[in-house]
C-alpha positions in Angstrom: -21.1 -49.5 53.4 -19.1 -47.3 51.1 -16.0 -45.7 51.6 -17.5 -42.4 51.4 -19.9 -43.1 54.3 -17.2 -45.4 56.4 -14.7 -42.5 56.1 -16.8 -40.0 57.9 -18.0 -42.4 60.5 -14.1 -43.5 61.3 -12.5 -40.2 61.6 -12.8 -38.8 65.0 -10.6 -40.8 67.8 -7.4 -41.9 66.4 -4.9 -39.8 68.6 -6.4 -41.0 71.6 -6.5 -44.3 70.6 -3.0 -44.8 69.5 -2.1 -43.0 73.1 -3.8 -45.8 74.7 -1.3 -48.2 73.1 1.6 -46.2 74.3 2.4 -44.8 70.8 3.0 -41.2 70.1 1.0 -39.6 67.5 0.8 -36.4 65.5 -2.2 -34.2 65.5 -3.6 -34.1 62.0 -7.0 -32.1 61.7 -8.9 -31.6 58.8 -8.4 -28.1 56.8 -9.9 -26.5 54.1 -11.9 -23.4 53.7 -15.5 -24.1 55.2 -15.9 -25.1 58.8 -16.9 -28.4 59.5 -20.5 -29.1 58.7 -21.0 -25.8 57.2 -21.9 -27.0 53.8 -25.5 -26.1 52.8 -27.6 -26.8 49.6 -27.3 -23.9 46.9 -30.1 -22.7 45.1 -30.9 -19.7 42.7 -32.9 -16.7 44.2 -35.3 -14.1 42.4 -32.6 -11.9 41.8 -30.5 -14.6 39.8 -28.0 -14.8 42.7 -26.6 -18.1 43.6 -27.3 -18.6 47.6 -27.0 -20.6 50.5 -30.3 -22.1 52.6 -30.0 -18.8 54.5 -30.4 -16.9 51.4 -27.1 -15.1 51.4 -25.4 -14.7 48.0 -22.6 -16.9 47.5 -20.1 -16.2 44.5 -18.1 -19.2 43.6 -14.6 -19.0 43.0 -12.2 -21.9 42.2 -10.1 -24.1 40.2 -10.5 -27.2 37.9 -8.5 -30.3 38.1 -7.7 -33.2 35.4 -9.8 -36.1 35.5 -9.1 -38.2 38.8 -8.7 -41.4 36.3 -6.1 -39.9 34.3 -4.4 -38.2 37.4 -4.2 -41.7 38.9 -2.8 -43.2 36.0 -0.2 -40.7 35.3 0.4 -39.6 38.8 4.3 -40.6 38.5 4.4 -39.0 35.5 2.8 -35.7 36.7 4.2 -35.5 40.2 1.0 -35.8 42.2 -2.3 -38.1 42.8 -5.5 -36.5 42.5 -5.7 -36.0 46.2 -2.4 -34.5 46.6 -3.4 -32.1 43.9 -6.5 -31.2 45.9 -4.5 -30.7 49.1 -2.5 -28.3 47.6 -5.1 -26.1 46.3 -7.1 -25.9 49.2 -4.3 -25.4 51.8 -5.0 -22.1 53.1 -1.8 -21.9 55.2 0.1 -21.9 51.2 -2.1 -19.2 50.2 -4.9 -21.0 48.4 -8.5 -20.1 49.0 -10.8 -21.6 46.3 -14.4 -22.2 47.3 -15.3 -25.0 44.7 -13.1 -27.5 42.8 -14.4 -28.5 39.6 -13.5 -32.2 38.7 -14.1 -33.2 35.0 -15.4 -37.1 34.7 -14.5 -37.9 31.1 -16.2 -40.5 29.1 -12.7 -41.3 27.2 -11.2 -41.9 30.6 -14.2 -43.9 32.2 -14.1 -46.3 29.0 -10.0 -46.1 28.4 -10.0 -44.4 25.0 -7.3 -42.6 23.3 -6.9 -39.4 24.9 -7.1 -35.8 23.3 -9.9 -33.7 21.6 -8.9 -33.1 18.4 -8.9 -35.3 15.2 -6.1 -37.4 14.3 -3.7 -36.8 11.5 -3.4 -39.0 8.4 -1.2 -39.4 5.7 -2.8 -38.7 2.1 -4.8 -41.4 1.2 -5.3 -43.3 4.3 -8.8 -42.2 4.9 -9.7 -44.2 1.8 -8.5 -47.5 3.6 -10.9 -48.9 6.3 -8.3 -50.8 7.7 -6.1 -47.9 8.9 -8.9 -46.9 11.2 -9.6 -50.6 12.1 -5.8 -51.3 13.2 -5.4 -48.0 14.9 -7.3 -46.9 17.9 -5.9 -43.6 17.9 -7.4 -43.2 14.4 -11.0 -44.0 15.8 -10.9 -41.2 18.0 -13.2 -39.7 19.5 -14.7 -41.6 21.7 -18.0 -42.6 20.1 -21.4 -42.9 22.6 -22.1 -44.8 24.3 -18.5 -44.8 25.3 -18.4 -47.0 28.7 -20.4 -49.7 30.2 -22.0 -49.8 33.3 -19.7 -51.9 35.0 -16.8 -49.4 33.6 -18.8 -46.4 35.1 -19.1 -48.3 38.5 -15.7 -49.0 38.7 -14.8 -45.4 37.8 -16.8 -43.8 40.3 -15.7 -46.4 43.2 -12.2 -46.3 42.6 -11.4 -42.7 41.2 -14.1 -40.2 41.4 -15.5 -41.2 44.9 -12.2 -40.6 46.8 -12.0 -37.2 45.0 -15.4 -36.2 46.2 -15.0 -37.3 49.5 -11.6 -35.2 50.0 -13.4 -32.4 48.8 -15.7 -32.3 51.6 -12.8 -33.0 53.9 -10.8 -29.9 52.6 -14.1 -27.8 53.2 -14.9 -27.1 49.5 -17.7 -27.4 47.3 -17.2 -30.4 44.3 -18.5 -29.8 41.1 -19.2 -33.1 39.3 -18.5 -32.1 35.9 -19.8 -34.9 33.0 -17.1 -33.6 30.7 -18.3 -34.5 27.2 -17.2 -32.5 24.2 -15.6 -32.8 21.3 -14.0 -30.4 18.7 -15.9 -31.5 15.3 -12.4 -30.9 13.6 -11.6 -33.3 10.3 -8.9 -35.6 10.5 -5.7 -33.8 9.7 -3.7 -30.8 11.0 -5.3 -27.7 12.3 -5.5 -25.0 9.6 -6.0 -27.7 7.0 -8.6 -26.8 4.2 -11.5 -28.8 5.6 -12.8 -26.5 8.4 -14.7 -27.8 11.5 -18.4 -28.6 11.1 -17.9 -29.8 7.5 -18.2 -33.8 8.3 -21.2 -35.8 8.2 -23.4 -36.1 11.3 -22.6 -39.8 11.2 -18.8 -39.5 11.1 -16.7 -41.3 13.7 -15.0 -38.0 14.4 -17.7 -35.8 15.6 -20.2 -35.9 18.8 -22.8 -33.7 17.4 -25.8 -33.3 19.6 -28.6 -33.1 16.9 -28.9 -33.0 13.5 -31.6 -31.6 10.9 -34.0 -34.1 9.2 -35.6 -31.7 6.9 -36.7 -33.2 3.7 -37.8 -31.2 0.6 -38.2 -31.1 -3.2 -35.3 -28.8 -3.4 -33.1 -29.4 -0.2 -32.9 -32.7 1.9 -30.9 -33.4 4.7 -29.3 -36.5 5.8 -27.0 -38.3 8.2 -24.7 -37.9 5.3 -24.9 -34.3 5.5 -22.9 -32.1 8.0 -24.5 -31.8 11.3 -23.9 -28.2 11.7 -26.4 -25.2 12.1 -24.1 -23.5 9.6 -24.4 -26.1 6.7 -28.2 -26.2 7.2 -28.6 -22.6 7.0 -26.1 -21.9 3.8 -27.6 -24.7 1.9 -31.3 -23.7 2.4 -30.2 -20.0 1.6 -28.5 -21.2 -1.5 -31.9 -22.9 -2.7 -34.2 -20.5 -1.6 -32.7 -17.2 -0.8 -32.7 -15.1 2.5 -35.8 -14.6 4.7 -37.9 -17.7 4.8 -38.0 -19.0 8.3 -41.3 -19.9 9.2 -42.9 -23.5 9.0 -42.1 -25.4 6.2 -38.4 -24.8 6.3 -35.3 -27.0 7.9 -35.4 -24.2 10.7 -38.4 -25.6 12.4 -38.4 -27.3 15.7 -39.9 -30.7 14.3 -36.9 -31.1 11.9 -34.3 -31.4 14.5 -33.2 -34.8 15.9 -31.0 -35.4 19.0 -28.4 -37.7 19.1 -29.9 -40.4 21.1 -26.8 -42.3 21.7 -25.4 -39.0 23.3 -28.2 -38.8 25.5 -28.4 -42.5 26.3 -24.8 -41.9 27.5 -25.2 -38.7 29.5 -28.4 -40.4 31.3 -26.3 -43.3 32.3 -23.6 -41.5 33.6 -26.2 -39.4 35.8 -28.3 -42.2 36.8 -25.3 -43.5 38.6 -23.6 -40.3 39.7 -26.8 -38.6 41.2 -27.9 -41.3 43.0 -24.3 -41.7 44.7 -24.1 -37.8 45.4 -27.3 -36.5 45.2 -27.8 -36.4 49.0 -24.5 -34.6 49.7 -24.7 -30.9 50.5 -21.2 -30.3 48.8 -21.7 -31.3 45.4 -23.0 -29.1 42.5 -24.0 -30.9 39.2 -22.9 -29.8 36.1 -24.7 -32.0 33.5 -23.0 -31.6 30.2 -19.6 -29.7 29.8 -19.4 -28.2 26.3 -22.3 -29.3 24.2 -20.5 -28.7 20.8 -22.2 -28.5 17.3 -24.7 -27.5 16.2 -24.3 -24.2 17.8 -26.6 -21.4 18.7 -24.6 -18.9 16.2 -26.4 -15.8 15.9 -27.6 -12.3 17.2 -30.1 -12.2 19.7 -32.7 -10.4 17.4 -32.7 -9.5 13.9 -30.5 -10.8 11.1 -32.4 -14.1 11.1 -32.0 -14.6 14.8 -35.3 -16.6 14.6 -33.9 -19.5 12.3 -32.3 -20.6 15.7 -35.4 -20.6 17.6 -36.0 -24.3 16.8 -32.8 -25.5 17.4 -32.7 -23.9 21.0 -36.1 -25.7 21.9 -34.8 -28.7 20.7 -32.1 -28.5 22.9 -33.8 -27.4 26.0 -36.7 -29.8 25.5 -35.3 -32.8 24.2 -31.7 -33.1 24.8 -30.7 -31.1 27.9 -34.2 -31.8 29.3 -34.2 -35.5 29.8 -30.6 -35.2 31.6 -32.0 -32.7 33.9 -34.9 -35.1 34.6 -32.6 -37.9 35.3 -31.0 -35.7 37.9 -34.0 -34.3 40.0 -34.9 -37.8 40.6 -32.1 -37.7 43.2 -30.8 -33.9 43.5 -32.8 -30.7 44.3 -29.5 -28.3 44.4 -28.0 -26.1 42.0 -27.2 -27.1 38.5 -24.5 -25.5 36.2 -26.0 -26.2 32.7 -23.8 -25.7 29.4 -25.2 -24.6 26.4 -24.5 -25.3 22.5 -21.2 -24.0 20.8 -19.0 -25.1 23.4 -20.9 -23.1 26.1 -20.5 -19.7 24.0 -24.3 -19.7 22.6 -25.6 -18.1 25.8 -27.3 -15.4 23.4 -30.3 -18.0 23.2 -31.7 -17.5 26.7 -33.3 -14.0 25.4 -35.4 -16.1 23.7 -36.1 -18.8 26.3 -34.6 -19.3 29.7 -34.5 -22.5 31.6 -37.2 -21.1 34.1 -39.7 -20.9 31.2 -38.6 -24.3 30.1 -39.6 -25.9 33.6 -36.6 -25.9 35.5 -35.4 -24.2 38.5 -32.2 -23.6 40.4 -30.4 -23.2 36.9 -27.2 -21.5 36.9 -25.9 -21.3 33.1 -22.1 -22.2 32.3 -20.2 -20.2 30.1 -16.5 -20.9 28.7 -14.0 -18.2 27.8 -10.7 -18.1 26.5 -7.9 -15.4 25.2 -8.7 -16.4 21.5 -12.6 -16.1 21.7 -13.3 -12.8 19.5 -15.0 -11.1 22.7 -11.8 -11.6 24.3 -9.6 -10.1 21.6 -12.1 -6.7 21.8 -12.3 -7.1 25.7 -16.1 -7.1 24.9 -17.4 -10.0 27.3 -20.6 -8.2 28.1 -21.4 -7.5 24.4 -22.0 -3.9 24.8 -21.2 -3.1 21.2 -24.1 -3.4 19.1 -23.9 -4.9 15.2 -22.3 -2.6 13.4 -19.9 -2.3 10.1 -16.3 -2.6 10.6 -15.9 1.0 9.9 -18.5 2.0 12.8 -16.9 -0.2 15.1 -13.3 1.1 14.6 -14.8 4.7 14.9 -16.3 4.1 18.4 -13.7 2.1 20.0 -10.6 3.0 17.9 -9.8 -0.5 16.9 -10.1 -2.0 13.7 -11.8 -5.5 12.9 -9.3 -6.1 10.4 -6.5 -7.2 13.1 -7.1 -9.8 14.3 -10.6 -9.9 12.6 -11.1 -10.3 9.2 -13.7 -8.3 7.3 -17.0 -10.3 6.8 -17.2 -11.2 3.1 -19.3 -9.0 0.6 -22.2 -11.8 0.3 -23.5 -10.8 3.8 -27.1 -10.4 3.2 -27.4 -7.4 5.3 -24.6 -4.8 5.8 -26.2 -3.8 9.1 -25.5 -7.1 10.4 -21.6 -7.3 9.5 -19.3 -8.2 12.6 -22.5 -9.8 14.6 -20.3 -12.9 15.5 -17.7 -11.1 17.0 -20.0 -9.4 19.3 -23.4 -11.6 19.6 -22.2 -15.0 19.4 -20.0 -15.7 22.1 -20.6 -13.0 25.0 -22.5 -12.9 28.0 -25.2 -10.3 26.6 -26.5 -9.6 30.1 -27.7 -13.5 30.4 -27.4 -12.7 34.1 -30.7 -11.0 33.6 -32.2 -14.5 33.3 -29.9 -16.8 35.4 -26.6 -17.0 37.3 -23.7 -17.4 35.1 -20.9 -19.7 35.8 -17.7 -19.3 34.0 -16.4 -22.8 34.8 -14.0 -22.5 32.0 -11.4 -19.5 31.5 -7.8 -19.1 31.2 -4.7 -18.1 29.6 -0.9 -19.0 28.8 1.4 -17.0 27.2 2.8 -19.6 24.8 2.7 -19.7 21.0 2.9 -23.7 20.8 -0.7 -23.9 22.5 -4.0 -23.8 20.4 -5.0 -20.1 19.6 -8.0 -20.5 21.6 -6.1 -20.6 24.6 -3.4 -18.4 24.2 -5.2 -15.6 22.3 -4.5 -14.7 18.4 -1.3 -14.7 16.9 -0.9 -11.0 18.2 -0.2 -12.6 21.6 -3.1 -11.6 23.6 -2.7 -14.8 26.0 -1.0 -13.0 28.8 -2.0 -12.0 32.3 -2.0 -8.0 31.1 -3.7 -8.2 27.8 -6.6 -10.9 29.2 -6.1 -11.8 32.6 -6.6 -8.3 34.3 -9.4 -6.9 32.1 -11.2 -10.3 32.2 -10.9 -10.3 36.0 -11.9 -6.5 36.0 -15.1 -7.5 34.1 -16.5 -10.5 35.5 -15.9 -9.6 39.6 -18.2 -6.5 38.7 -21.3 -8.7 39.2 -22.4 -10.8 41.9 -24.5 -13.0 39.7 -21.2 -14.1 38.2 -18.9 -16.9 39.6 -15.8 -18.3 38.1 -13.7 -21.7 38.2 -10.2 -21.2 36.4 -9.0 -23.8 34.1 -6.8 -25.8 35.1 -4.5 -26.7 38.3 -2.3 -28.8 36.3 1.0 -29.5 34.5 -0.3 -31.2 31.4 -3.7 -29.9 30.4 -3.4 -26.3 29.0 -3.5 -23.7 29.6 -1.9 -25.1 32.8 -1.3 -23.2 36.2 1.9 -25.0 37.0 4.8 -26.1 35.7 6.9 -29.2 36.3 10.3 -29.1 34.5 11.2 -33.1 35.5 7.8 -33.8 33.4 8.1 -35.0 29.9 6.0 -32.8 27.5 2.7 -34.0 25.8 4.7 -34.7 22.4 7.4 -36.3 24.2 5.6 -39.2 25.2 5.8 -42.5 23.3 2.4 -44.0 24.1 0.7 -47.0 22.6 -1.9 -45.3 19.9 -1.1 -41.9 21.9 -3.1 -43.3 24.9 -2.2 -43.6 28.4 -4.6 -46.6 28.8 -3.1 -48.8 26.2 0.4 -48.4 27.0 1.4 -50.5 30.1 1.8 -48.7 33.4 5.4 -49.4 33.5 6.1 -48.0 30.1 4.5 -44.8 31.0 7.3 -42.2 32.2 7.7 -42.0 35.8 10.0 -38.8 36.7 8.5 -38.7 40.3 8.6 -42.3 42.0 8.4 -40.9 45.2 5.1 -39.0 45.6 4.4 -35.9 45.8 7.0 -34.0 43.7 7.2 -30.1 43.4 5.5 -28.2 40.9 6.3 -24.5 40.0 3.2 -22.1 39.7 3.2 -20.0 36.6 3.6 -16.3 37.2 4.3 -13.2 35.2 2.1 -13.4 31.8 1.0 -17.0 32.3 -2.1 -17.4 34.9 -1.4 -19.8 37.5 -0.1 -17.0 40.4 -2.6 -14.5 39.2 -5.4 -16.9 39.6 -4.1 -17.7 43.6 -3.5 -14.2 43.9 -7.6 -13.6 42.9 -8.6 -16.5 45.4 -6.9 -14.8 48.0 -8.0 -11.4 47.3 -11.9 -12.6 47.0 -11.3 -15.2 49.8 -14.7 -14.1 51.8 -16.4 -11.4 49.4 -20.0 -12.9 49.2 -18.8 -16.2 51.2 -21.3 -16.6 53.5 -20.0 -19.3 55.6 -17.8 -19.8 58.7 -14.1 -20.0 57.2 -11.2 -21.8 58.8 -7.6 -20.9 57.4 -5.4 -23.8 58.4 -4.4 -26.7 56.5 -2.0 -29.5 56.5 0.4 -29.7 53.8 2.5 -27.2 51.9 2.3 -25.5 48.6 3.1 -29.0 46.5 0.5 -31.4 48.4 3.1 -32.5 51.1 1.7 -33.4 54.5 -1.2 -35.2 56.1 -3.5 -36.6 53.8 -6.7 -38.7 53.7 -6.5 -40.6 50.3 -6.3 -44.2 49.2 -4.1 -46.5 51.2 -1.2 -47.8 48.7 2.1 -49.6 49.0 5.1 -47.8 48.5 7.6 -50.6 49.5 6.4 -53.3 46.8 5.6 -55.7 49.7 1.8 -55.8 49.1 1.0 -54.2 52.1 -0.7 -50.9 52.5 1.7 -49.1 54.6 1.0 -45.8 53.6 -2.5 -45.6 55.3 -3.5 -41.8 54.4 -2.2 -41.9 50.6 0.0 -39.2 50.8 3.3 -40.7 49.6 5.0 -41.8 52.8 4.8 -43.7 55.9 4.5 -41.6 59.0 3.1 -41.5 62.6 0.0 -40.0 61.0 -0.7 -43.5 59.3 0.0 -45.5 62.2 -2.8 -43.0 64.1 -5.2 -43.7 60.9 -4.7 -47.3 60.8 -5.7 -47.9 64.5 -8.6 -46.0 64.1 -10.1 -47.9 61.2 -8.5 -51.7 61.5 -11.8 -52.8 62.8 -13.4 -51.4 59.7 -11.8 -49.9 56.6 -8.6 -51.6 57.2 -9.7 -55.3 58.0 -8.6 -56.7 55.1 -5.6 -59.2 55.9 -4.6 -59.2 52.4 -3.2 -55.5 52.4 -3.0 -55.0 56.3 -1.7 -58.1 58.1 1.8 -56.5 59.0 2.2 -59.1 61.5 1.5 -62.0 59.5 -1.0 -64.0 61.7 -3.8 -63.9 59.0 -5.6 -61.0 60.9 -5.8 -57.7 61.3 -5.7 -56.6 64.9 -3.6 -54.0 67.3 -0.6 -56.1 66.8 -0.6 -54.9 63.0 -0.6 -51.5 64.2 2.5 -52.0 66.5 4.4 -53.5 63.6 3.8 -50.4 61.3 4.6 -48.1 63.9 7.9 -50.1 64.6 8.5 -49.9 61.0 8.9 -46.3 61.1 
């Protein structure tokens, strides 16, 4: 019997059982947002709204947390375990009211690869030496598909992911199981180098393109040695043939696009295992692929050459995402949150063909937005400005495209298309008319050391007043929009919390810049006794404002019976139901509920489970007689 099943069976009678032994017990009680047994399978209705089984509209609002294995590996560095973090951000008594928690499962963590999401830095000439890459795992990143084995995946889910999925159920929140595959196609070197993103060949070890073009003609041929981006294909063809040729016999046709079979294999391996585990759980929602990156669907809905990208979009729906959805649907019939190319910004392709037309039901489409995106800098998330020249945009809005935008080059083929990317490539464009939209990533931080995509431009738009307030005002206008903020953490940016005792990312001395290559004892551990206090970021940073919005909308379009009590405090202290652990170093699991300390609550839970979950003498034989009995419960109690 799996731990997920066992825990549900054994929870009920601990207090009474310990009392029968003559021991006092603390009352615990699971707390959370939804009442026990209130979870319902979610779907999409004819009005493009997410609904429960009763047909009532449910607007999902919540937060992301880091990858559970990364959290476990760095819990003494971060100051909290994964269970403690879930406890903290679901504690109603401390003012937290999420309805969903999004849990990224990163291939790089599953397979223990070097961390990060941008290319490594190189000294001049290093790239020409194959030994450099062969001898340094950091210079091999990102992790190429297939990035993990079946055994690594099962270990990951058993020991790191299962407990978080279970914890979300116990805390009364939906759990978004997010296959968090992505990569920024950035050439090796520093951000801002002359070599721009998407200019690497498809077969480069620094990219994870989901498709490439295979067209071959007398004047133009595309191979694996060519950059795997739509922009390169388009410009190469234009240079050879001029504008306007988009029909059959061109590289834009559907038959010329080939998906990355290794990447597809990796995603299907993950979902074959994950969907079979969690598919019958009403509190899970599946997000099949976090951010399909390049080739993106960059272009307007119509005109200006939009038809060039129709074949690429069909390739994505039918040949890449389609097989992943088919794998999941073998085990799960609930709501799916489906990402789109271009880092979940190329949402305009739904105007050409939505997922219902492609044969898939109960789909919400994910959209990601940060303060540095073009649409954010003009507060134009709904794309309500038509294609216009910079002068026309300024006349209409009073804001110049020259700052922070650059005027388009003179080589743009049609003046009426000027400015299209800022207004048509990365916004919603009324996509809610086709599917509900789940904004599963957005955030901001007022820190100039953070990537400009997250903080806003150098003009300083990554602030609560300049980004957070107007963004929330926009997305809360429509109950076909849900949101999940990135990220409840002190390390992943944009952070919602600070931990003053923790080391910053650049201050860590890690082997290959990697938590997994670095021995556990060599990872800084400023918090030996978990959990440690985090400070929520306020003012112009995102943390407190997001928390306040969760409280403000705690019962708006939330059609469930809600409880408002919760053990623990603002920092994850209190009763827990996490993995048992040894906090004394004697090899015995004295911390039964996994909250970092041994209390009477641990005795209560130990008594209720010693004949089932806690029956292994290796870890629970406190009396030393080679078996686990009530004597061991008494021994644990007397050790308090």
